[in-house]
C-alpha positions as CSV (number, residue, x, y, z in Angstrom):
1,M,150.3,21.5,90.3
2,S,152.7,20.0,92.8
3,E,153.6,21.2,96.3
4,T,156.9,23.1,96.4
5,P,159.3,22.2,99.2
6,S,158.7,24.4,102.2
7,K,161.5,26.4,103.7
8,F,159.7,26.2,107.1
9,S,160.1,23.6,109.7
10,E,157.2,21.5,111.1
11,D,157.2,23.7,114.2
12,Q,157.0,26.9,112.1
13,I,154.2,25.4,110.0
14,E,152.3,24.5,113.2
15,A,152.9,28.0,114.7
16,G,151.4,29.5,111.5
17,R,148.4,27.1,111.8
18,L,147.8,28.1,115.4
19,L,148.0,31.8,114.6
20,F,145.1,31.5,112.1
21,A,143.2,28.8,114.0
22,R,142.1,31.5,116.4
23,P,139.4,33.9,115.4
24,F,139.9,37.0,113.3
25,V,137.0,39.5,113.2
26,F,136.0,42.3,110.9
27,T,136.4,45.6,112.8
28,K,135.6,48.4,110.3
29,G,135.8,49.6,106.7
30,C,137.8,52.8,106.2
31,V,137.2,55.2,103.3
32,R,139.6,57.8,104.7
33,I,143.1,57.4,106.2
34,A,141.7,59.2,109.3
35,D,139.3,56.3,109.8
36,L,142.1,53.8,110.3
37,P,142.7,52.3,113.8
38,P,145.8,53.3,115.8
39,S,149.1,52.0,114.6
40,D,149.3,49.7,117.7
41,R,150.0,46.3,116.1
42,L,151.7,44.8,113.1
43,E,149.7,45.1,109.9
44,I,149.9,43.2,106.7
45,A,147.9,44.2,103.6
46,F,146.6,42.3,100.6
47,A,146.6,44.2,97.3
48,G,145.7,43.1,93.8
49,R,143.7,43.9,90.8
50,S,139.9,43.5,90.9
51,N,138.7,39.9,90.7
52,V,142.2,38.4,91.6
53,G,140.6,36.6,94.6
54,K,141.7,38.7,97.6
55,S,138.6,38.1,99.6
56,S,138.6,34.4,98.9
57,L,142.2,34.2,99.9
58,I,141.6,36.0,103.2
59,N,138.8,33.6,103.9
60,A,140.9,30.6,103.1
61,L,143.8,32.0,105.1
62,T,141.7,32.5,108.2
63,G,139.7,29.3,107.8
64,T,136.4,31.0,107.4
65,T,133.7,31.2,104.8
66,G,132.5,34.8,105.2
67,L,135.0,36.9,107.0
68,A,135.8,38.9,103.8
69,R,132.9,39.4,101.4
70,T,133.4,37.7,98.1
71,S,131.7,38.6,94.8
72,N,131.9,37.8,91.1
73,T,131.5,41.5,90.5
74,P,134.9,43.3,90.2
75,G,135.3,46.3,92.4
76,R,133.2,45.0,95.3
77,T,135.8,46.0,97.9
78,Q,135.7,49.8,98.0
79,E,137.2,50.5,101.4
80,L,140.2,49.5,103.4
81,N,138.6,46.6,105.3
82,I,140.2,45.8,108.6
83,F,140.4,42.4,110.3
84,E,142.0,41.8,113.6
85,S,143.2,38.7,115.4
86,Q,141.6,38.2,118.8
87,H,144.7,36.5,120.2
88,A,147.7,38.1,118.5
89,D,148.9,41.6,117.7
90,L,148.1,41.2,114.0
91,R,145.9,43.2,111.7
92,I,144.9,42.3,108.1
93,V,144.0,45.0,105.7
94,D,142.0,44.1,102.6
95,M,142.6,46.9,100.0
96,P,140.3,48.0,97.2
97,G,141.0,46.2,94.0
98,Y,142.8,48.2,91.4
99,G,142.6,48.4,87.6
100,F,138.8,48.0,87.2
101,A,138.1,50.3,84.3
102,K,134.3,50.0,84.5
103,A,134.0,51.8,87.9
104,P,133.1,55.5,87.8
105,E,136.2,57.6,87.2
106,E,135.7,59.6,90.4
107,K,135.4,56.4,92.4
108,V,138.6,55.0,90.9
109,K,140.4,58.3,91.7
110,Q,139.2,58.0,95.4
111,W,140.4,54.4,95.6
112,T,143.7,55.2,94.0
113,K,144.3,58.1,96.5
114,L,143.3,56.0,99.4
115,I,145.7,53.2,98.4
116,H,148.5,55.6,97.8
117,Q,148.1,57.3,101.2
118,Y,147.9,54.0,103.0
119,L,150.9,52.4,101.3
120,T,153.2,55.4,101.8
121,G,152.1,56.6,105.3
122,R,151.4,53.6,107.5
123,P,154.3,53.1,110.0
124,N,153.2,49.7,111.3
125,L,152.7,48.2,107.8
126,R,155.2,45.3,107.8
127,R,154.4,43.7,104.5
128,V,152.1,44.0,101.5
129,Y,151.1,40.8,99.7
130,V,150.6,41.6,96.1
131,L,148.2,39.0,94.5
132,I,148.8,38.0,90.9
133,D,146.4,35.8,89.0
134,G,148.1,32.5,88.1
135,R,146.2,32.4,84.8
136,H,147.8,35.6,83.5
137,G,150.8,36.8,85.4
138,P,151.5,40.5,86.2
139,N,150.0,43.3,84.1
140,A,150.7,47.0,83.9
141,N,148.5,47.8,86.9
142,D,150.4,45.3,89.0
143,M,153.7,46.7,88.0
144,S,152.5,50.3,88.8
145,V,151.7,49.2,92.4
146,M,155.1,47.5,92.7
147,N,156.7,50.7,91.5
148,E,154.9,52.6,94.3
149,L,155.9,50.1,96.9
150,D,159.6,50.2,95.7
151,K,159.6,54.0,95.9
152,A,158.1,53.9,99.4
153,A,160.5,51.1,100.5
154,V,157.5,49.0,101.7
155,S,158.3,45.3,101.8
156,Y,156.1,43.2,99.5
157,Q,155.8,39.6,98.5
158,V,153.9,38.2,95.5
159,V,151.2,35.6,96.1
160,I,150.1,33.7,93.0
161,T,146.3,33.1,93.2
162,K,144.1,30.6,91.4
163,A,147.1,28.3,90.8
164,D,144.7,25.4,90.3
165,K,143.0,27.0,87.3
166,P,145.6,27.1,84.5
167,N,147.4,24.1,83.0
168,K,151.0,23.5,83.9
169,A,152.5,25.3,80.9
170,E,150.3,28.4,81.5
171,L,151.1,28.4,85.2
172,D,154.8,28.0,84.5
173,D,154.6,31.0,82.1
174,A,152.9,33.2,84.7
175,I,155.5,32.2,87.3
176,K,158.4,33.1,84.9
177,K,156.8,36.4,84.0
178,T,156.3,37.2,87.7
179,R,159.9,36.3,88.7
180,D,161.3,38.3,85.8
181,T,159.2,41.3,87.0
182,I,160.4,41.2,90.6
183,K,164.0,40.1,90.3
184,K,165.5,43.5,90.3
185,R,162.9,45.3,92.5
186,P,164.4,46.6,95.8
187,A,161.4,46.1,98.0
188,A,160.2,42.7,96.6
189,H,160.6,39.5,98.6
190,P,162.4,37.1,96.2
191,E,160.2,34.1,96.9
192,L,156.7,33.6,95.4
193,I,153.9,31.8,97.2
194,L,151.6,29.7,95.0
195,T,148.0,29.4,96.3
196,S,144.5,28.2,95.6
197,S,141.7,29.4,97.8
198,E,139.5,26.5,96.6
199,T,141.9,23.7,97.3
200,K,143.8,25.5,100.2
201,F,147.0,24.9,98.4
202,G,149.8,27.1,99.7
203,M,148.0,28.2,102.8
204,E,150.4,26.5,105.2
205,Q,153.3,28.4,103.7
206,L,151.5,31.8,103.7
207,R,150.5,31.4,107.3
208,A,154.0,30.4,108.4
209,E,155.4,33.4,106.4
210,I,153.1,35.8,108.3
211,R,153.8,34.1,111.6
212,Q,157.5,34.7,111.0
213,L,156.8,38.5,110.6
214,L,155.5,38.6,114.2
215,E,158.7,37.1,115.4
216,Q,161.0,39.6,113.8
């Protein structure tokens, strides 16, 4: 796995580093839309199927080990978990994992409704980062979420997780499948971000991408 050339300047990379060098704190977990904090700052959200590595990615992004709870048990995140920067007008939302068939049916329905309401009704949601497992590429659940984001005209960008796990041929195949999936989608950002939470690969690019959103 080799580093791809960055579209960002050294100054932009440094600005992204500084944004996430300052503390983020967990503020609350929301099981209803009414529980969400005011729409008073820019929000980004992380979405992905269960066990894709959302919590690990958020911890790597923010340079912490326990900001977002990680678990080997799929479906651990059952709320909209809210994290806020202490020095910038930025909020991170960790969404419940989708596509975990072993969860109780009623619980899955609640998560699905919560995700739908959040994605389609949050005015300050600037971008959703859709996480795709680098070992597999997108599946039907991923494409269903992308369909919803396209319909709601919510900007999203795909982040490939666990890019250090597959061999080169497997990773290249997952990347090709992902690019083929998003190339004609109206709300999809055209560039993929490859990451590894273990090696911190791709974190500079992701931080700079988020920092750029604050400037727009």
